[in-house]
Backbone as JSON, one array per atom type, in Angstrom:
{
  "sequence": "MTTAANIMISLVALLHAYFLVLEMFLWDTPFGRRTFKSTPEFAAATKVLAANQGLYNGFLAAGLVWGLALGDAGLQIKVFFLACVIVAGVFGAATASRAILFVQAIPGILALALLLG",
  "N": [[113.99, 33.15, -42.87], [115.33, 32.56, -39.72], [115.67, 29.66, -37.68], [116.08, 30.23, -34.99], [114.96, 32.82, -34.76], [112.26, 32.26, -35.32], [111.67, 30.56, -33.18], [111.98, 32.32, -31.03], [110.01, 34.23, -31.66], [107.79, 32.6, -31.43], [107.91, 32.09, -28.69], [107.39, 34.69, -27.71], [104.79, 34.99, -28.67], [103.53, 32.93, -27.2], [103.9, 33.94, -24.61], [102.21, 36.17, -24.75], [99.77, 34.94, -25.15], [99.57, 33.7, -22.69], [99.44, 36.01, -21.08], [96.93, 36.88, -21.92], [95.26, 34.85, -20.82], [95.82, 35.2, -18.08], [94.87, 37.86, -17.66], [92.25, 37.9, -18.68], [90.9, 35.7, -17.56], [91.96, 34.9, -15.09], [92.32, 37.08, -13.48], [90.94, 37.96, -11.11], [91.33, 35.87, -9.41], [92.98, 34.05, -6.73], [95.59, 33.42, -7.69], [95.91, 35.22, -9.86], [95.62, 37.68, -8.5], [97.83, 37.55, -6.83], [99.88, 37.47, -8.73], [99.65, 40.0, -9.94], [99.82, 41.57, -7.75], [97.54, 42.6, -6.33], [94.56, 43.63, -4.56], [91.58, 41.89, -3.45], [89.4, 43.66, -3.74], [90.35, 45.64, -5.53], [90.89, 44.01, -7.76], [88.32, 43.08, -8.38], [87.09, 45.51, -9.04], [88.46, 46.25, -11.31], [88.24, 44.27, -13.16], [86.91, 44.13, -15.71], [88.37, 45.98, -17.2], [90.87, 44.73, -17.17], [90.25, 42.42, -18.6], [89.79, 43.5, -21.12], [92.35, 44.43, -21.72], [93.64, 41.98, -21.75], [92.46, 40.86, -24.0], [93.6, 42.43, -26.04], [96.26, 41.59, -25.78], [95.89, 39.02, -26.66], [95.32, 39.51, -29.35], [97.84, 40.37, -30.2], [99.32, 38.0, -29.86], [97.93, 36.36, -31.69], [98.49, 37.68, -34.11], [101.25, 37.31, -34.31], [101.37, 34.51, -34.52], [100.01, 34.2, -36.91], [101.83, 35.48, -38.67], [103.99, 33.7, -38.37], [102.83, 31.38, -39.42], [102.69, 31.99, -42.09], [105.26, 31.78, -42.93], [108.17, 32.68, -44.73], [106.81, 34.58, -46.22], [105.45, 35.97, -44.32], [106.98, 37.96, -43.18], [106.71, 40.86, -42.96], [104.4, 41.0, -41.43], [105.19, 39.76, -39.05], [107.19, 41.57, -38.26], [105.61, 43.89, -37.89], [103.82, 43.1, -35.77], [105.65, 42.41, -33.77], [106.81, 44.93, -33.39], [104.57, 46.23, -32.33], [104.31, 44.81, -29.92], [106.69, 45.6, -28.67], [106.37, 48.41, -28.44], [104.07, 48.45, -26.81], [105.16, 47.22, -24.55], [107.18, 49.03, -23.76], [105.63, 51.3, -23.25], [103.98, 50.29, -21.2], [105.96, 49.81, -19.27], [106.75, 52.42, -18.75], [104.44, 53.54, -17.72], [103.08, 51.8, -15.96], [104.52, 49.52, -14.72], [107.91, 48.86, -14.24], [108.8, 46.3, -14.6], [107.45, 45.29, -16.79], [108.93, 46.01, -18.98], [110.96, 44.1, -19.03], [109.56, 41.72, -19.18], [107.93, 41.92, -21.41], [108.77, 43.87, -23.46], [111.6, 43.47, -23.9], [111.84, 40.67, -24.64], [110.43, 40.92, -27.09], [112.09, 42.72, -28.48], [114.41, 41.17, -28.7], [113.43, 39.07, -30.29], [112.76, 40.5, -32.62], [115.29, 41.46, -33.35], [116.6, 39.04, -33.94], [115.01, 38.23, -36.05], [115.46, 40.2, -38.01], [118.16, 40.17, -38.2]],
  "CA": [[113.89, 33.3, -41.44], [116.11, 31.56, -39.01], [114.97, 28.87, -36.67], [116.16, 30.96, -33.72], [113.97, 33.9, -34.8], [110.93, 31.67, -35.21], [111.5, 30.08, -31.81], [111.79, 33.48, -30.16], [108.69, 34.79, -31.97], [106.82, 31.67, -30.82], [107.94, 32.36, -27.25], [106.68, 35.96, -27.48], [103.36, 34.7, -28.88], [103.07, 32.16, -26.04], [103.82, 34.88, -23.49], [101.02, 37.01, -24.88], [98.61, 34.07, -24.9], [99.55, 33.57, -21.23], [98.92, 37.27, -20.55], [95.49, 36.84, -22.18], [94.64, 33.99, -19.81], [95.94, 35.88, -16.78], [94.08, 39.08, -17.56], [90.84, 37.67, -18.99], [90.27, 34.63, -16.82], [92.53, 34.68, -13.75], [92.56, 38.39, -12.87], [90.42, 38.11, -9.75], [91.59, 34.65, -8.64], [94.17, 34.23, -5.88], [96.81, 33.42, -8.51], [95.96, 36.49, -10.58], [95.88, 38.79, -7.55], [99.23, 37.43, -6.39], [100.72, 37.83, -9.87], [99.59, 41.44, -10.17], [99.92, 42.24, -6.45], [96.33, 43.4, -6.14], [93.63, 43.2, -3.52], [90.31, 41.41, -4.01], [88.57, 44.8, -4.11], [90.91, 46.23, -6.76], [90.7, 43.04, -8.85], [86.9, 43.09, -8.74], [86.77, 46.8, -9.65], [89.18, 46.43, -12.59], [88.16, 43.01, -13.92], [86.53, 44.38, -17.1], [89.52, 46.63, -17.84], [91.9, 43.71, -17.36], [89.82, 41.54, -19.69], [90.03, 44.25, -22.35], [93.8, 44.39, -21.92], [93.96, 40.6, -22.13], [92.04, 40.66, -25.39], [94.64, 43.03, -26.88], [97.41, 40.69, -25.77], [95.52, 37.91, -27.53], [95.5, 39.95, -30.74], [99.28, 40.35, -30.48], [99.7, 36.59, -30.03], [97.35, 35.88, -32.95], [99.23, 38.27, -35.22], [102.55, 36.64, -34.42], [101.12, 33.17, -35.03], [99.66, 34.4, -38.33], [103.08, 35.71, -39.37], [104.74, 32.45, -38.38], [102.15, 30.43, -40.3], [102.98, 32.38, -43.47], [106.67, 31.53, -43.23], [108.91, 33.84, -45.24], [105.85, 35.58, -46.71], [104.91, 36.69, -43.17], [108.0, 38.83, -42.59], [106.18, 42.18, -42.57], [103.42, 40.79, -40.35], [105.96, 39.52, -37.83], [107.82, 42.84, -37.88], [104.56, 44.78, -37.38], [103.32, 42.68, -34.47], [106.74, 42.56, -32.79], [106.9, 46.36, -33.08], [103.46, 46.52, -31.42], [104.69, 44.24, -28.63], [107.75, 46.44, -28.09], [105.77, 49.69, -28.05], [103.22, 48.2, -25.64], [106.03, 46.94, -23.41], [107.84, 50.28, -23.33], [104.58, 52.14, -22.67], [103.63, 49.68, -19.92], [107.06, 50.05, -18.33], [106.76, 53.85, -18.4], [103.21, 53.99, -17.06], [102.52, 50.88, -14.98], [105.53, 48.78, -13.95], [109.17, 48.69, -14.96], [108.96, 44.88, -14.91], [106.89, 45.03, -18.12], [110.02, 46.15, -19.94], [111.71, 42.85, -19.08], [108.66, 40.6, -19.48], [107.29, 42.08, -22.72], [109.53, 44.61, -24.48], [112.91, 42.88, -24.22], [111.66, 39.5, -25.53], [110.05, 41.41, -28.42], [113.29, 43.28, -29.1], [115.29, 40.04, -29.07], [112.82, 38.38, -31.43], [112.9, 41.37, -33.79], [116.7, 41.46, -33.73], [116.88, 37.76, -34.59], [114.28, 38.21, -37.31], [116.07, 41.11, -38.99], [119.62, 40.02, -38.17]],
  "C": [[114.7, 32.19, -40.77], [115.24, 30.82, -38.01], [114.96, 29.61, -35.33], [115.13, 32.09, -33.66], [112.57, 33.34, -34.62], [110.65, 31.12, -33.82], [111.23, 31.25, -30.87], [110.43, 34.14, -30.41], [107.6, 33.9, -31.37], [106.75, 31.88, -29.32], [107.18, 33.64, -26.92], [105.17, 35.75, -27.66], [102.79, 33.92, -27.7], [102.95, 33.04, -24.8], [102.54, 35.69, -23.56], [99.73, 36.2, -24.75], [98.46, 33.85, -23.39], [99.01, 34.85, -20.58], [97.4, 37.34, -20.76], [94.78, 36.04, -21.1], [94.67, 34.66, -18.44], [94.95, 37.03, -16.64], [92.59, 38.85, -17.81], [90.16, 36.69, -18.04], [90.76, 34.46, -15.38], [92.72, 35.96, -12.94], [92.14, 38.45, -11.41], [90.53, 36.81, -8.94], [92.79, 34.9, -7.72], [95.47, 34.27, -6.67], [96.97, 34.75, -9.25], [96.26, 37.66, -9.66], [97.32, 38.75, -7.06], [100.18, 37.86, -7.51], [100.8, 39.34, -10.05], [99.61, 42.27, -8.87], [98.73, 43.17, -6.2], [95.47, 42.82, -5.03], [92.36, 42.65, -4.18], [89.41, 42.56, -4.48], [89.05, 45.44, -5.42], [90.66, 45.3, -7.95], [89.24, 43.04, -9.31], [86.54, 44.38, -9.5], [87.38, 46.96, -11.04], [89.08, 45.21, -13.51], [87.84, 43.25, -15.4], [87.69, 45.06, -17.85], [90.62, 45.62, -18.13], [91.53, 42.77, -18.5], [90.05, 42.2, -21.04], [91.52, 44.21, -22.7], [94.23, 42.99, -22.35], [93.6, 40.3, -23.57], [93.08, 41.24, -26.35], [95.89, 42.16, -26.91], [97.14, 39.47, -26.64], [95.67, 38.26, -29.01], [96.98, 39.96, -31.12], [99.76, 38.91, -30.71], [99.18, 36.06, -31.37], [98.1, 36.42, -34.16], [100.58, 37.61, -35.41], [102.4, 35.22, -34.96], [100.78, 33.22, -36.51], [100.94, 34.59, -39.14], [103.93, 34.46, -39.46], [104.14, 31.45, -39.37], [102.44, 30.73, -41.77], [104.43, 32.13, -43.88], [107.36, 32.8, -43.7], [107.98, 34.95, -45.73], [105.26, 36.41, -45.56], [105.89, 37.65, -42.52], [107.42, 40.16, -42.1], [105.17, 42.06, -41.43], [104.15, 40.57, -39.03], [106.62, 40.8, -37.35], [106.78, 43.77, -37.26], [104.14, 44.38, -35.97], [104.41, 42.71, -33.4], [106.93, 44.03, -32.42], [105.77, 46.76, -32.13], [103.76, 46.01, -30.01], [105.7, 45.14, -27.93], [107.18, 47.77, -27.62], [104.89, 49.51, -26.82], [104.06, 47.94, -24.4], [106.71, 48.18, -22.88], [106.81, 51.2, -22.66], [104.16, 51.6, -21.3], [104.7, 49.9, -18.87], [107.08, 51.5, -17.86], [105.56, 54.25, -17.56], [102.72, 53.08, -15.94], [103.58, 50.22, -14.1], [106.77, 48.57, -14.8], [109.39, 47.22, -15.35], [108.44, 44.53, -16.29], [107.96, 45.16, -19.2], [110.73, 44.82, -20.13], [110.84, 41.67, -19.52], [108.11, 40.69, -20.9], [108.21, 42.71, -23.77], [110.83, 43.91, -24.86], [112.76, 41.58, -25.01], [111.26, 39.9, -26.95], [111.24, 41.97, -29.17], [114.23, 42.16, -29.55], [114.75, 39.3, -30.28], [112.98, 39.19, -32.71], [114.34, 41.4, -34.27], [117.08, 40.15, -34.44], [116.2, 37.69, -35.96], [114.97, 39.02, -38.4], [117.58, 40.94, -39.13], [120.19, 39.1, -39.18]]
}
């Protein structure tokens, strides 16, 4: 594995850990509402759903960290979790916001390209 791939995978993992914090803990705060352009009423009504989504983002981050911790032996784990990140990003872009493509899918694609390149 190249250093560049590991750095990019680490960045993707950090992004997903940040998404976890945003969705699980900051969703209904002023910062979270501003980030997701939501109203206090919407944030309150969807807080549990957002926390669930945040948990899934945490699993993606944990999987990437696991793969990194294994070094070369973690290749398949890194590929699997990056593929999950990319699929989630493409689905989110198609169903929720096009910005998700740039925030989630493209970093995952770049990390996967560096990993396999």
